[in-house]
C-alpha positions, 0 to 999 in steps of 0.5 A: 707217614713218617713225614707226618709224624715228625712236623706234628711232634716238633709242633706239639713239643714247641706248644708244650715247653714255649707256649707255658713259658710265655703264658706264665710270664705275664702272671703275678704269683703269690705263694702262699708260704710268704704269707705265713702258711705252714704245711704241715697240716697242724697249723691254721693257715686260713688267714695266710690263704685270705691274705694271698686271695686279697693281694691277688685279687686287688692285682691288675695283673692275671695271678697265680696263688701257689699252694706248694707240697704239703698239708694245709690246714684250713677252717671255713673260709670264702674267696670273695669277688670284686676283684680286679684281676681278670684271672686268678689261677689256684695252682696247688700241689698239697693237699687242703686238710679240714679241721680233724674235729667235724664240729668246727665245720658241722655248723657252717654251711661251707668249707670253701666257697668262691663268692662273686668271682669270675676267671677261677682256675683251680689246677691239682691239689687234693682236699681232705675234708675229714669226712669218715668222722662225721659219717661214722657219727651219723652212722651211730645215729648221734646227735651230729651236725649236718656238715659242710659242703666241700667246695661251693661256688656261687655266682662265680665264672671258674674254670676247674681243670 
């Protein structure tokens, strides 16, 4: 039994350490900070995220859009397809944050949408859609907007891990 465990462990360690190095070396990386995103949760980073998307989408290589640790304030935005890149990976180590005022997104159908894209993977991260303030408004039976869908994927093929 011991002989079976050692080779299996060796193979597993090889796959864990070696294969990720080879698979990521062919990827072009776009860090949202390089496009002006501020990880403070207060500065609107929508434009920076769309610029990173545009660059990744236009690349002929497989790409990673990297979101480092921090909080990124995002308004309603659509990531549009027609990309040259065969694969776009969103690697999110931070939190995507909706505007505090629910009325900002309340008139939108979606907060974040992927439309007509293929080969998109979303890895890690957290979404803070600021739902409690909208829920409180609805509980009070006030004149509240219907609210936006948090993430909408339309006419797209994706991989969410």
